[in-house]
N, C-alpha and C positions, 0 to 999 in steps of 0.2 A: 583511590579509584577501585571500583568493583565492590563497594560496600553499601548496603542499604540498612540503616538501623543496626550497624555493626554485624550484619549478615553478608555472606558472599552472594553477590548479585547473579541469580539465575532466573530472574523474572522480568527485568525491564526490557524495553525495546531499544535500548541505547547500544545496539550491536557493535558499533565501532568505537565506543567510548568517547564520541565527539561532544557529548554534553558537558564534559569536564575538561575539554582540551584547552589549555592555556594559549596554544598557537592560534586556534580559531578565535578565541576571546580577544587576544591582542590584535589580530588582523582585522576583526570587525571594528574595534575602536579606531584603528588607523584609517579604515575606510571612512568613518564618520568625520574624522578630522580632515581628511583630504577633500571631502565633499562639502565641508562646512555645515554639517548636519548634527551638530552636538545638541540635540533637543530631545525631550522625553516623549513627545507624542506627535502623531501625524496631523492632528487638528481637525480632520474631517474625512469624508469619503474621498476616494481617489478621484471621483468625478467632480469634486469641488476643490478642496484645499490639500488633500492628503497625498497627492501623486508627486512625491519628492523624487529627485533625479536618480536615487539608488534603485528605484523600481525598474526603470528601463535598463540600467546597467546589469541588474540581476536577471531580468527576464531575457535579455539578449544573451547573456552567458549561459543560462539554462538551455535556451533554444539550440545554441551551438553544441553544447555538451551532449544533448539528447538527440541531436540530428533531427530537430523538429522545425517546422516553418515558423511557428510562433508559440508564445507562452503567455499565460495569464496567471499571476500569483493571487491566491485567495488567502483569507486569514486562518484557515485550518482545513484539514482534510474533510471534515464534516461539511464545512461551507462549500468546498469545491464540489463534493458529490451532490449536495442538494441543489446547488446552483446549476450544475450541468443537467441533472436529470429532470429538474422541475421546469426547465426552459427549452431544451433542445428537442426532445421528442414532442410531437404535436398530437392533437386529437385525431384519431384514425390510424396513428402509428402503432406498431407492436413492439414491445420490449420483452425479451426472454433473458432471464438472469439465473445464474447459479444459485441454488438453494442455500448455499452457505455464504453468499455475498454479505459484506459488512453492513451493519445496521444503517450507516449513513447513506449507503447505496439504496437500500430498501426504502429509507425515509424519503429520499429524492424521488424515487420511482413513484411512490404513493402520492407525491405532490404533482405528478404529471397528469396530463389529460389523456395520455396513451393507455392502451390496453396492455396489461402485464401478465406474464406467465413465468413461473419458475420451473427450471429443469433440474433433474437429479445431478447431484455433485459430480463435476468433472465427467459427465456422461454425454458425449457428443451424439451417441445414437439416440438417447432419450430427447435431446434437443431437436434432432432432425424429425423424430416422430412427432413431437409436439408442434413443431412448425407446420408440418404437412397437415396434421389434423386441424390446426387452428386456421390456416389460410384457406382451407377448403370450406370450413363452416362460417368463417368470418366474413362479413360483407366488405367489399373493397371500397374504401373511402379515403378521403384526404388527398392533398396534393403533394407532389414531390418538392421537398425544400430545395431552394436554388443552390446549385453547385455541389450536391451530394450524390448525383447519379442515381441509379436505382436498379432494381431487379425486375424480373419478368412480370411480377404481379402489380408493379407500380404502387406498391404499398410499403412504405419505409419500415424496415425491421432492424432493431438494435439487439445485438448480443452482448451481454454484460458478464465479465468474469474478473477474477484477480489473478495476478501472476504468482503470487504466494498467498495462501489463505491464512489468516491471522490466528485461527484456532488449531488448525491441524498442521500447518507448515507445509502442506503438499502443494503441488502445481498442476495446472491443466495441461493438455496437449495443445500448446499454443499454435504450433505449426499446422495441426489439423484444423483448428478453429479458424485460422487466418485463411487457409485454403478453402474451407467451406464458405466463409463469408465472402471471399474474393469471387468465387465461382457463381454466387448468387446475388451479389451486389448488396449484401447486408453490411451494417455498420458495427464494427467491433470496437468495444470500449474495454480497456484493460486498467484496473487499479493496481499500481506497482508499489503501493505503500510499504510492503515488507520485502520488496526485491531491490529497491534503491539502496546502494551501498553494499549489497550482498552479492548480486550477480552482475555479470557483464564487465567489460573493460572499465576500470576505474570506478566500478560500482554503478554503472549506468543503467542497470536493470535487466531483467530477463528478456524483454522484448528486443532490446538492442543486442544482447548476447546471441539471440537467434536470428539477428538481422531482419527483423520484421517491422521496424519502425515506420517504414513507408506504406505498410499495408494494414495499419491499424488507424481507425478513424480518430480515436482520442485515447490519450494516456492520462491517468491522474497519478501524480507523484506527491508524496507528503514528506514533511521535514521533521516530524516529531518522533521518528523511529531512528534509523541509522544516522540520520543527519544531525541528531542531537539538539535540535532547536525547535522552531514552531512555524506553522504555515503550510501551504500546499500549492500546487499549480496544475493547471490543465494544459497539456501539450496537444497541439493539432495544427490545422491549417490556419492561415491568417484570416480566412472567412469565418471559421468557427470562433476564433478568439474575438474578432470583432463583434460577432453576434452575442457572445457571452458578456462582453463588456457593456452591451446595451440592454440585455434582457435577463441576466442572471441576478435575481434579487438579492441573493446572499453576497454578491459582490457589490451591487450598487448601494444598498441601503445599510451600510455599516462603516464605521470609522476604519480607515486603513491601518495596516500594521505600522508601528512606529519605525523611524529610521534604524534604530538598533536591531530590531528584528530582521529587517531586510538586509542589513549589513552582515548579520550572523549567517543568514542563508547563503549569501554570496561567498563569504569566507569559508563556509563548510564546503561548498562546491569546489572552490579553488583548492581546498585541502585534499579533496578526494583524488585530484589529479597527481598529488605527490605522496600521499599517505601510504604506508605499508600495512595499515590496519586491516584492509580487506583480505590481504594474503594471510595475516595472522588469524583472522576470523575463519577462513576457509580451512586452515590448518587445525583450528580448534574443533570445527565441525567434524573433520575426518578423524581426529583423535577420539572424540566422544563416541562416534559410531564404532570405531575399532574396540574400545573398551566395553561397550554394550555387547558386541559380538563375542568377545572373549568370555563374558559372563553369561552368554546365551540368553539375554533378555531382549534382543533386538525385535523379536516377533511381537512383543507387547506394545511396541511403538508403532504409531501411524507412520508410513513410509515418508521420509523427508530428506531433502538435500539442503534445506534452508537453515536459518538460524533457530528456527522453532521446532522443538521436538516434544511430542506428547506421549506420555505413558498412560495407557488405559487402566484405571482402577475402578471397577464398577462399584457404585453406591456412594452417596454424598458423605455418609458418616466415615466410610473407609478411606476415601481420598482426602478428607479433612484430617483424619488421623495420620495419614502418610505425610501430609505437609507439616503437621505439628512435629512429627519425628525429625524431618529434615531441618526444621528451625532449631530444634535442640542440638543438632549436629552442626549448626552454624550456617545453613544454607537458606537463602530466600527463594522458595519455589511455591508458586501459587497454585491452589486447587481450583479447578473449573467444575462447577456443580450443575446438576440439572435443576431447572429447565434451560439454563443457558446453553447446554449441550443435551442431546437425547439421553433419557434414562438408560442406565447401564453403559453409557459412553463417557461417564465422568472421568476426568483425567488430571494428571499433573502436567502443567504447561511449563516446559523448560526452555528458557531462552539463553542461547550461547553468545559469547562476546569475545571480541579480540583480546580483551584483558584477562579472561579466565585462564588460569594456569593449568598445566597438565596435572600437577598435584591435586588441585581443587577438583578437577574433572574425575580423576581416579577415585577420590573419596566419595564424590557425589554418586558415581555409578555403583560403587560398592553398597552404598545405603539403598539406592534404587532397587538393587537386586534382592534386597530382603523383603520387598513388597510383592514380588512375582512368585 
């Protein structure tokens, strides 16, 4: 565990080590036997032949776990985001999204007929300014979708953010965003891809840690990070889920996940309730931060309480050299280059895991200090 190409893993999104968990593997196989679903494929779309019984069992479990009214599993986080954003916002609606939102969110938004605007990263004041400017100059059009309520302008507005941003590891002020959206009748969508398994009771996510689950229009959770498997889900009202089931093209027009994938998702969720890996991960994060402070390099990192920590090393050549040095020392740490990130914001992206040892972290930080 913890090795990639014989290097110590500080790059993967497998925050809890679930991808190699024999307990989850064995539990998923037992689920397949118990439900008589020992087959290799789903055989078709869920609306045709692919809707095997494990789907309902997994979706019901996820709904209860996340205190959501309903859940719909998608084949991937990419499918979930493009399915949601391409179908839910309508012509005449407005979407305001954080400028650092994941590519899958942006791709889904581009497929929508709504008007879209990006606001400065984690800047609610810029969001407010942009909404005020846009709604004054934008003609009011479109009808209020059934069951979604509305704000004073009677023009549906969606606010989109992530609870943990994948490249910086930082978080927005979700409480302030929820209050702002509640006061104005806006619809808040939160992608919890990098918060699931890391924050909240039993790894339920940052939205639940802050007790905001009943004030968020939709949550997207993905299983390819801390859950160590594959797939994703949209959490929301039964009305929203019924709508997606009928109109999300990335859900309708694709072969369903095979039974083994769904069994692994369910087994991973069941394991979250009993695993100590989240506690180990939080201890690892705190130890890493402590060591960075001791060597006085904490100010070179983007502030983060998540499993993702990024050390800014300006210049593509410089950050690639740093990654090469780390590789020679036995560490797998990936460089993030421009134009993926802005010029002079190139960085090393360090992912912490429940299985990283204190000795590994101490040595890693010592090498990082030589780059500062």
